[in-house]
N, C-alpha and C positions, 0 to 999 in steps of 0.2 A: 195068597198072603201078602199083604202090603209091605213095601220095602221101608226099613227104618228111616226116619227123617234125619238129615245131617244136622249135627250140633252146630248151631249158629255162632257159639261162643259168646263171651261178654260183650254186650253193646258198649259203645265209645263212652256213653254218658253214665253208665253204671259201674260201680266197683273200681273205676279208674279215674285218676285225677288228671285233668288237661294240663298241658303246659302253662296255659293262661292262668287256670285255676291255681296251680301251684305257686305261680309269681305272686297272685293276690294274696294267697295264704303266707307266703314269706313276707311280704310287705307289711301285711297286718301284724305279723309277729315283730317285725323290727320296730313298728310304732310302738307297740305294747312294751318292748324292751326298753325302748327310749323313754317312756313315761316313767318306767320303774327307776331308770338311772337318774332321771330328773328328781324324783321323789327323795332318793337317799341323798342327792346333793343339797336339797332343800333341807334335809334333817341335820346336815353338817352346818348350815347356817344357824339352824336352832340350838346347835352347840356352841354358838358364839363366833364363827368364822365369818368376817365380812368378805374374804375372797369367795368362800362357798356361796355366799349371796349373789355375787356377780356371776359366778359359774352356773348356778341354779337358774338364774334368770334368762341367760343365754340358752340353757338347755330348753326351758319351755318355749323360748322364741324359735329354737331350732325345731321342736316339735311342730308348732304351728307351721314353720317355713316348709316343713316336709309335706304337711297335708296341702298346703297352697301348690307346691311344686308338682304332686301328684295331679291336683285339679288341672294346672296349666298344662301339663304333659298330654292329659286326655283331651282337653279343649283344642289344643294345637293340631290334633290329628283330624279333625272334623273336616270333611270335604268342602270345596268352595260352594258359597251359596249366594243369594241375591245381594245380601248385605255385605258379604266378604268375598267378593269375586276373585280375589288373589289368594284365598284360603285363610287359615287361622292360626298360622305359624307364630305370629307376633303375641299371641296369648302367652308364649314362653317369657317374652320381655315383660309383659304386663305383671305375670306372676313373679318376676325377679324384682320389679319394683315395689310390690306389696310386700315382698320378703325384706326388701332394704328398709322399708318403713318400720316393719315388726322391730328389726334390730336397732333402728334409730330410737324407738320408744324405750327399749331395754337399756340403751345406752344412757338416755336421759335419766332414767330411774336409778340406774346404778351409780352415776356421777353424783346424784343428789344425795344418796345415802352415805356414800364416801365423804362427801363434802360436810355433811352434819357430824361425821366423826372426827373432822379435821382439827377441832379445838381440843378434842381428847381422845387421842388415838390409842390409849391404853385400856384395855378391856380383857376379859378372860375368855380364853379359847380351850375348849375341854378336849382332852386327849381323844375322845371319840370321833371329833370332826373329821381328821385325816382318813379314819377307818370308814366312815360312811362315804366319804369321796371315793376311796378305792372300791368300795362294793359298787357305788354308781358306776364307775369306770368299767368295771366287769360287765354290767349290763350293757354298756354302750359298745364294747367290743363284740359281744354276741349280736347286738342290733346291726352292726357295720357287716358282719358275716353274713347275716340273714338277708340284708338288703342288696347285697352285691349280687345275690342269686336271684333276684327279683326282677329280671330284665332291665330295660333301659330306665324305666322311671325308678326302680330300686336302687340302680347304680348312681342316679343322681341324687337321691336322698342319702346315700350312704357317704357322698361327698360333704354333705352338711354335718353328718355325724362325726366324721373324721376329726373336725376342728374341736368337737367337744372333748375327745380324748386327749389332744394337745393341752387344752385349758385344764383338764383333770389333773395332769401331771403338775401344773404350775400351782393349782390349789392344794393338792397333797403336800407338796414341799412347804408352801408358805404357811399352811395351817400347821403342819407337824412342828415347824420351828416356832411358830406362834405360840403353840401349846407348851413346848419344851422350854422356851427362852423368853421371848418377848412378842406381844401382840402386834409391835410395829412390823415385823416380818410378815404377818397375816394381812396387815393393812396394805403395806407396799404391793404385796401380791394381788390384791384387789385392784389396785391402780394400774398394775401391769396388765391384768385381764382387760381393764376398760380401755387401754391404749391399743391392745390387740383387736379389740372389737372396733373401735374407730378406724383403725387401718383397714380391717376387712370391709367396712362400710364404704370407705372412701375408694377402695380398689374396685368394689362392685359398681359404684357409680361411674367411675371412669370407663369401665367396660361398656357403659349404655352409650358413650359419645358417638361411637361409630355407627351404631344402629339408628340412633334418634336423628343424626345429621346426614344420613344417607351416604356414609362414606364408602368407598370401595378401594380395594387394593390396586395400585397403578400396575403392579407386575401382573395381576390377573387380567386387567384389560388389555396389556400388551400380549399375553399369551393367546387370548381369545382372538385378537386382531391377527395374529400369525396363522392360527388355525383356520380362520376364515380365507386368508389369503392363499394358504397351501391347497384349499379346495377351488382355486381359481376365482375367488370372488374378490372384487376390487372394493375395500371398505371406504364408503363416503363419509359415515358418521357412526359412532359407538358410544352408548352410554350404559353403565352399570350402577346399581344400587344395592347396598347390602340390606338383606331382609332379617336374617339371623346369622349367626357364625356357620360358615360353610354354605349358605343359601343366599343366592342373588337373583334379582330381576334386573332384565336390561333389554335394549332394543338397539337395533342396527339398521343402517340403510346401506345396501350393497348394490354393485352392478356386476352382471356376469354376461360373458359372451355366449350364451346358450338360448336356445329357443324356449319359450315360456313353459312348455310341458316338462322339458328335461330340468329347467330351473326349479320348478316346484319340488321335485323329487330331491334335488340335491339340497336345497334349503331344509326339507324335512329332515335329511340326513345329518346335516350340520347342527341343526337345533337339538336333535337328540344327543349327538357327541357333546355339545356344550352342556347339556344337563347331566349326562352320566359322568363326564369326565371332570367338570369343573363346578357343577352344582349351580349353573346359571340357566334360569328360565328365560330363554332368549326370544324376543319376538323379531323376526327379520322382514324388513321391508325390501322387496326385490325391484330394481329397476333395470329393464333390459338394456345391453349394451348396444353400440352401434352395429355390431356384427350380427347380433340377434335379431335387429330389426330389418336386416336384408339390405343394409347400407353398403354402397359400393363407392369407392373414392372417383371422383370425375376423371376422365381420361386427360391425360397431359396434352396441351394443344402442340400440335406439330409444327415445326418451323418449315419454311419453303426449302425444298432440296433435301429433306430428311424424311425417313419413314421408320416405323417401329419394326424391328426384327422379329420374326416369328420364333416361336419355342422359348420365349422368355428371355432372349438375349438382349443385350444393349442395343439402343438405337444405332443404326449404321447410316452413313452418308451415301446417297446415290451418286454414282459417277456418271 
């Protein structure tokens, strides 16, 4: 009689959703919820709210920005290759520049539409406008909750969506007052959103300065120098450049009073510590010190009538 075969249990790929698969599913859900939220804000514009027009335009830009952000995150994780020997981390910066361009286009369109109304800012805002914006905000709250559970990429997208919730509160207030009292309130709300959008773009562009000009924090360089010296390495030169926030490349020329073989092990250890503790990919050029080269100081010439004492004592005079 044959023994019964053991039950292998469910295979990992069947009937079970992997962590990566769940993150992709939640990110897709966040994108869908964002689209629905943008549609409802667009419906509020069709009900006469100019503030909702600006809000809806930024929502669609945010949706495109989210997709660009996902692409940039995935591209930045590619390993180094022949064309990118330092890796692909700066795809994140490239993605951020594309996003800034998208928001700048939205800013230009919004300013143009609001300027057209400047001659006659009196128009009808239907009571349904703030209601549609509130429904859209509900979709955005759900989208943020889903995106935050979708791993690192999802959390990045959630940061984009959070600003849409802030803008939604402004749109609800201005369109509600515009519907109940005067469209001037709704019109001013539109300009307030434009000002906030311009501030966001300016802040984003300022953040590129450090990365595009290879700036590095002076305190980080000093910390790195101290770490090298604590390991017995004399620093002759040290340079660091910012690649992305928290990621640096650098090179150092050091001198160590150790034989070549021991110095190689020490340098490997120091480079790993710099990478793990400070986020610095450091290339260390080693120059052996005089002690490592077997250098011995020349003997001091003796004067007539003197001799060197044995045992390391001070020279003594011969009587």
